[in-house]
C-alpha positions as CSV (number, residue, x, y, z in Angstrom):
1,M,0.0,0.0,0.0
2,D,1.5,3.3,-1.0
3,K,1.9,6.2,1.5
4,K,-1.2,8.2,0.2
5,R,-3.6,5.2,0.5
6,E,-2.0,4.2,3.8
7,T,-2.8,7.7,5.2
8,I,-6.3,7.6,3.9
9,A,-6.8,4.1,5.2
10,R,-5.7,5.2,8.7
11,Q,-8.2,7.9,8.7
12,G,-11.0,5.5,7.8
13,Q,-11.9,7.4,4.7
14,P,-12.9,5.8,1.4
15,L,-10.0,4.7,-0.8
16,A,-9.4,6.2,-4.3
17,S,-11.8,5.3,-7.0
18,P,-11.8,1.5,-7.8
19,Y,-11.4,2.3,-11.5
20,D,-8.3,4.4,-10.8
21,R,-6.9,1.8,-8.5
22,L,-7.5,-0.9,-11.1
23,T,-5.9,1.2,-13.8
24,Q,-2.9,2.0,-11.7
25,Y,-2.4,-1.7,-10.7
26,M,-2.6,-2.9,-14.3
27,E,-0.2,-0.3,-15.5
28,E,2.3,-1.3,-12.7
29,K,2.0,-4.9,-13.7
30,A,2.0,-4.2,-17.5
31,M,-1.4,-5.9,-17.9
32,R,-3.9,-5.2,-20.6
33,K,-6.7,-2.8,-19.6
34,T,-9.6,-4.8,-21.1
35,P,-13.2,-3.5,-21.2
36,E,-14.3,-6.9,-19.6
37,R,-12.3,-6.1,-16.5
38,Y,-13.8,-2.7,-16.1
39,E,-17.3,-4.0,-16.8
40,I,-16.9,-6.7,-14.2
41,L,-15.6,-4.1,-11.7
42,R,-18.6,-1.9,-12.4
43,V,-21.1,-4.8,-12.0
44,A,-19.3,-6.1,-8.9
45,S,-19.7,-2.6,-7.4
46,L,-23.4,-3.0,-7.6
47,A,-23.4,-6.0,-5.3
48,E,-24.4,-5.3,-1.8
49,G,-22.2,-6.8,0.8
50,I,-20.7,-10.3,0.4
51,F,-21.3,-12.1,-2.9
52,T,-20.4,-15.4,-4.7
53,I,-19.3,-15.9,-8.3
54,D,-22.8,-17.3,-9.0
55,A,-24.4,-14.1,-7.6
56,L,-21.9,-12.0,-9.7
57,M,-22.8,-14.1,-12.8
58,Q,-26.5,-13.3,-12.2
59,L,-25.7,-9.6,-11.8
60,M,-23.6,-9.7,-15.0
61,N,-26.6,-11.3,-16.9
62,E,-28.9,-8.5,-15.6
63,H,-26.6,-5.4,-15.8
64,A,-23.6,-6.1,-18.0
65,K,-23.2,-4.7,-21.5
66,F,-21.8,-8.1,-22.6
67,Q,-21.4,-11.6,-21.4
68,V,-18.3,-13.2,-19.8
69,S,-17.6,-16.8,-18.9
70,R,-17.4,-18.1,-15.3
71,A,-13.6,-18.7,-15.8
72,T,-13.2,-15.0,-16.7
73,L,-15.1,-14.0,-13.6
74,F,-12.9,-16.3,-11.4
75,N,-9.7,-15.0,-12.9
76,T,-10.8,-11.4,-12.8
77,M,-11.9,-11.6,-9.1
78,E,-8.4,-13.0,-8.3
79,L,-6.9,-10.1,-10.1
80,F,-9.1,-7.7,-8.1
81,C,-8.0,-9.4,-4.9
82,D,-4.4,-8.9,-5.8
83,A,-5.1,-5.3,-6.7
84,G,-6.7,-4.7,-3.3
85,L,-10.1,-3.9,-4.8
86,V,-11.9,-7.0,-3.4
87,I,-11.7,-9.0,-0.2
88,K,-11.9,-12.8,-0.7
89,H,-13.6,-14.3,2.4
90,P,-12.7,-17.9,3.2
91,L,-16.3,-18.9,4.1
92,A,-18.4,-22.0,3.7
93,I,-18.0,-24.0,0.6
94,A,-17.8,-21.4,-2.2
95,A,-15.5,-18.4,-2.3
96,H,-17.2,-15.2,-1.2
97,Y,-16.1,-11.8,-2.2
98,E,-16.8,-8.2,-1.1
99,M,-15.8,-4.9,-2.6
100,R,-13.2,-3.1,-0.5
101,T,-14.6,0.4,0.0
102,D,-12.5,1.4,2.9
103,C,-9.9,0.0,5.4
104,N,-12.1,0.0,8.4
105,P,-12.2,-3.2,10.5
106,K,-14.9,-5.7,9.6
107,A,-16.5,-8.4,11.6
108,Y,-18.9,-11.1,10.5
109,V,-21.0,-13.7,12.2
110,I,-21.5,-17.0,10.4
111,C,-24.1,-19.6,11.3
112,R,-22.6,-23.0,11.2
113,Q,-26.0,-24.6,10.6
114,C,-27.5,-22.6,7.8
115,N,-24.3,-20.8,6.6
116,T,-26.0,-17.3,6.9
117,I,-23.4,-14.6,6.9
118,A,-24.1,-11.2,8.6
119,R,-21.8,-8.3,9.1
120,V,-21.4,-6.9,12.6
121,S,-22.0,-3.2,12.8
122,A,-19.0,-1.1,11.8
123,S,-18.8,0.6,15.2
124,T,-18.8,-2.7,17.1
125,A,-16.0,-4.1,14.8
126,R,-14.0,-0.8,15.1
127,L,-14.2,-0.9,18.9
128,A,-13.1,-4.5,19.0
129,L,-10.3,-4.2,16.5
130,Q,-9.0,-0.6,16.5
131,N,-6.2,-1.2,18.9
132,L,-5.1,-4.5,17.4
133,H,-1.4,-4.4,16.7
134,V,1.0,-7.3,16.0
135,R,4.6,-6.7,16.6
136,Y,6.8,-6.9,13.4
137,F,3.7,-7.3,11.2
138,N,1.9,-4.8,9.0
139,I,-1.8,-5.5,9.1
140,E,-3.5,-4.6,5.9
141,D,-7.0,-5.9,6.6
142,K,-8.7,-6.3,10.0
143,L,-11.3,-9.1,9.5
144,V,-12.9,-11.2,12.1
145,Y,-15.1,-14.2,11.5
146,M,-17.2,-15.5,14.4
147,H,-18.9,-18.9,14.0
148,G,-22.0,-19.9,15.9
149,L,-25.7,-20.3,15.6
150,C,-28.1,-17.6,14.3
151,R,-31.3,-16.8,16.1
152,K,-33.4,-18.8,13.6
153,C,-31.3,-21.9,13.9
154,Q,-31.3,-21.6,17.7
155,A,-35.1,-21.5,17.7
156,K,-35.4,-24.3,15.3
157,N,-33.0,-26.5,17.4
158,R,-35.0,-25.7,20.6
159,Q,-38.2,-26.6,18.9
160,E,-36.8,-29.9,17.6
161,A,-35.4,-30.7,21.1
162,R,-38.9,-30.1,22.6
163,K,-40.5,-32.3,20.1
164,K,-37.9,-35.0,20.8
165,Q,-38.5,-34.7,24.6
166,K,-42.3,-34.8,24.0
167,Q,-41.9,-38.0,21.9
168,I,-39.7,-39.6,24.6
169,K,-42.3,-38.8,27.3
170,Q,-45.1,-40.2,25.1
171,D,-43.0,-43.4,24.4
172,K,-42.4,-43.8,28.2
173,I,-46.1,-43.4,29.0
174,K,-47.0,-45.8,26.2
175,N,-44.5,-48.4,27.3
176,G,-45.5,-48.0,31.0
177,K,-49.1,-48.8,30.2
178,R,-48.2,-52.1,28.6
């Protein structure tokens, strides 16, 4: 991260335009600036929160000026990750991505039963992670993943446990009468 972006990131302000950052990255790496890459970036910016390649493919079908293959999407998303435009989340089975709009800390809760992903409020994440420093290590992203059970799955599990207990009681009563 260059000095200018580092200063902006420390202040918690948005980074430079994603298009400018992509252009700068591709120029530094002597890569071709293809219209497909810019179109994928434009459409990915329409995604709200975390998205998968399948969700991005659907957005591309709805909003893109032209079609691209899944392989192109995968390769381009890796390019965007390398360029610091996108965060790749190691969640669940499929890769999940999120546009990097700022360098504020981010925290997520993930239900281990239904795989629902929810972002913890920015203020809570900031409070939890703002003073995190690791000696001799430059932290670029402050991301925390907390796994557990969401409210819906907790309720579902309690209901199933009650049904099971009720069935056990009925079976005991039934077996006791014989």
